[in-house]
C-alpha positions as CSV (number, residue, x, y, z in Angstrom):
1,X,-42.4,-15.5,-65.3
2,X,-42.8,-11.8,-64.1
3,X,-45.7,-12.6,-61.8
4,X,-43.3,-15.3,-60.1
5,X,-40.7,-12.6,-59.6
6,X,-43.1,-10.2,-58.0
7,X,-44.3,-13.0,-55.6
8,X,-40.7,-13.8,-54.4
9,X,-39.6,-10.2,-54.1
10,X,-41.8,-9.4,-51.0
11,X,-40.8,-12.7,-49.4
12,X,-37.1,-11.8,-49.9
13,X,-37.6,-8.5,-48.2
14,X,-39.5,-10.1,-45.4
15,X,-36.7,-12.8,-44.8
16,X,-34.0,-10.1,-44.9
17,X,-36.0,-7.8,-42.5
18,X,-36.3,-10.9,-40.2
19,X,-32.6,-11.8,-40.2
20,X,-31.5,-8.2,-39.6
21,X,-33.9,-7.9,-36.6
22,X,-32.7,-11.1,-35.3
23,X,-29.0,-10.2,-35.6
24,X,-29.8,-6.9,-33.9
25,X,-31.2,-8.6,-30.9
26,X,-28.2,-11.0,-30.8
27,X,-25.8,-8.0,-30.7
28,X,-27.9,-6.2,-28.3
29,X,-27.7,-9.2,-25.9
30,X,-24.2,-9.6,-26.4
31,X,-23.5,-6.1,-25.3
32,X,-25.4,-6.3,-22.1
33,X,-24.3,-9.8,-21.0
34,X,-20.4,-8.5,-21.3
35,X,-20.9,-5.7,-19.1
36,X,-19.3,-6.3,-15.8
37,X,-18.4,-4.1,-12.6
38,X,-14.6,-4.1,-11.8
39,X,-13.9,-3.9,-8.1
40,X,-12.5,-0.3,-7.2
41,X,-8.8,-0.1,-6.3
42,X,-7.6,2.9,-4.3
43,X,-5.0,2.8,-1.5
44,X,-3.4,5.7,0.3
45,X,-0.1,5.3,2.3
46,X,0.6,8.2,4.6
47,X,-2.0,10.3,2.7
48,X,-0.5,9.6,-0.8
49,X,-2.5,7.8,-3.5
50,X,-0.8,4.7,-4.7
51,X,-1.5,4.5,-8.5
52,X,0.5,1.2,-8.9
53,X,1.0,-1.7,-6.7
54,X,4.4,-0.6,-5.5
55,X,5.5,2.7,-4.2
56,X,8.8,4.0,-2.9
57,X,9.1,7.0,-0.5
58,X,11.4,8.4,2.1
59,X,10.4,8.8,5.7
60,X,11.8,12.0,7.0
61,X,9.3,12.9,9.8
62,X,10.1,11.3,13.1
63,X,8.2,12.0,16.2
64,X,10.9,12.4,18.9
65,X,10.0,12.1,22.7
66,X,10.9,15.2,24.7
67,X,13.5,15.2,27.4
68,X,14.2,17.6,30.3
69,X,17.8,17.5,29.4
70,X,17.3,18.6,25.8
71,X,16.0,21.8,24.4
72,X,12.3,21.5,23.2
73,X,12.1,20.5,19.6
74,X,15.7,19.3,19.5
75,X,17.1,15.7,19.7
76,X,20.3,14.5,21.1
77,X,21.8,11.1,22.2
78,X,19.5,9.2,24.5
79,X,16.4,10.3,22.8
80,X,13.9,7.8,21.3
81,X,11.2,8.3,19.0
82,X,8.8,6.6,16.3
83,X,7.5,7.0,12.8
84,X,4.3,5.6,11.3
85,X,3.4,4.0,7.9
86,X,-0.4,4.5,7.6
87,X,-2.1,2.2,5.0
88,X,-5.6,3.3,4.1
89,X,-7.6,1.1,1.7
90,X,-11.0,2.4,2.5
91,X,-11.9,3.0,-1.3
92,X,-10.8,-0.4,-2.2
93,X,-13.2,-3.2,-2.7
94,X,-11.1,-6.3,-2.4
95,X,-9.1,-7.7,0.5
96,X,-5.5,-6.7,0.2
97,X,-2.0,-7.7,1.3
98,X,0.8,-5.3,2.1
99,X,4.5,-5.6,2.3
100,X,6.4,-3.0,3.8
101,X,10.3,-3.1,3.4
102,X,12.7,-0.6,5.1
103,X,16.1,0.3,4.0
104,X,18.0,1.0,7.3
105,X,21.4,1.0,5.5
106,X,21.8,4.7,5.8
107,X,21.6,4.3,9.6
108,X,24.6,3.8,11.6
109,X,23.7,0.9,13.9
110,X,26.1,2.2,16.6
111,X,24.2,5.5,16.6
112,X,20.6,4.5,15.9
113,X,18.9,1.3,16.8
114,X,15.5,0.1,15.7
115,X,14.0,-1.0,19.0
116,X,10.5,-2.4,17.8
117,X,8.3,-2.7,14.8
118,X,4.5,-3.3,15.4
119,X,1.2,-2.6,14.2
120,X,-1.2,-0.7,16.3
121,X,-4.7,-1.4,17.3
122,X,-3.8,-4.9,18.6
123,X,-3.3,-6.2,14.9
124,X,-0.5,-8.8,14.3
125,X,2.0,-8.2,11.8
126,X,4.2,-10.9,10.2
127,X,8.2,-10.4,9.5
128,X,8.3,-12.0,6.1
129,X,11.9,-10.8,5.2
130,X,15.0,-9.3,6.9
131,X,13.4,-5.8,6.8
132,X,9.9,-6.6,5.4
133,X,6.7,-6.7,7.2
134,X,3.5,-8.0,5.9
135,X,-0.3,-8.3,6.9
136,X,-3.6,-8.9,5.4
137,X,-6.4,-6.3,5.4
138,X,-9.8,-8.1,5.0
139,X,-12.7,-6.6,3.0
140,X,-14.8,-6.6,6.2
141,X,-12.0,-4.2,7.9
142,X,-12.0,-2.2,4.9
143,X,-15.9,-1.9,4.9
144,X,-15.5,-0.9,8.6
145,X,-13.3,2.2,7.5
146,X,-10.3,0.7,9.3
147,X,-6.7,1.8,8.6
148,X,-3.6,-0.2,9.5
149,X,-0.7,1.8,11.2
150,X,2.7,0.2,11.2
151,X,4.9,2.0,13.8
152,X,8.7,1.9,13.9
153,X,10.4,2.7,17.1
154,X,14.0,3.8,17.2
155,X,16.6,5.4,19.6
156,X,19.6,7.6,19.3
157,X,22.0,5.4,21.3
158,X,23.9,7.5,23.9
159,X,27.3,6.1,23.8
160,X,30.6,7.8,24.7
161,X,32.3,6.0,22.0
162,X,30.0,7.8,19.4
163,X,30.8,11.4,20.6
164,X,32.6,12.4,17.4
165,X,30.0,10.9,15.0
166,X,27.2,12.5,17.3
167,X,28.9,15.9,17.0
168,X,29.0,15.7,13.3
169,X,25.3,14.8,13.0
170,X,24.4,17.7,15.4
171,X,26.4,20.2,13.2
172,X,23.9,19.5,10.2
173,X,21.5,22.2,9.5
174,X,18.6,19.6,9.5
175,X,20.0,17.6,12.4
176,X,16.7,16.5,13.6
177,X,15.8,15.0,10.2
178,X,16.8,11.4,9.4
179,X,15.8,9.9,6.0
180,X,14.7,6.3,5.8
181,X,13.8,4.9,2.4
182,X,10.6,2.7,2.4
183,X,9.1,0.5,-0.2
184,X,5.3,-0.4,0.1
185,X,3.8,-3.1,-2.1
186,X,0.0,-3.5,-2.2
187,X,-1.6,-6.5,-3.9
188,X,-4.9,-8.2,-3.9
189,X,-5.2,-10.9,-1.4
190,X,-6.3,-14.4,-2.4
191,X,-7.2,-17.2,0.1
192,X,-4.2,-19.1,-1.2
193,X,-1.7,-16.6,-0.2
194,X,0.5,-17.3,2.8
195,X,2.4,-15.0,5.1
196,X,5.6,-17.0,5.7
197,X,7.6,-15.8,8.7
198,X,11.2,-14.9,8.0
199,X,13.5,-17.3,9.9
200,X,16.8,-15.5,9.2
201,X,18.8,-13.5,11.8
């Protein structure tokens, strides 16, 4: 009986060692096959890194055109200008869609008019909401280090009926600063996504 036990004992250790080795190999293979690379996601808007998919900020830097009738560095009725929304996705490894929504409610439309909103560098933009403008930035464009610049043109209307309001605005300490809230949403683009043009007024 003792001789039989001694024969089985080495066989038992051999079997246990074999199972442990097989299990270790299985675990090693499992770890290796589950390791994947996730596409990098980093987008800057006007030089600010967007940590989430939606960012709200206020535009307070408008480039006003000069006029021979207005002191340099100052603005007055009749002056026009523009501001830019610059979207830089060059650290991103997927195609993206952007939706930029402007809040013009603080602007008196009798005083200030938005004359045009377009994308520079011959890129077409789609108006997808009353004050929302959208576009797709392909991975090829991102790999070519391209940025998308959305430019908004506005004009301080020269209307005698606005003299009192114009005077009030001119009395502000920061009379050459107009704040316009903007919301920028950046999402990954899929082929099934459609840019549907806004058909309202």
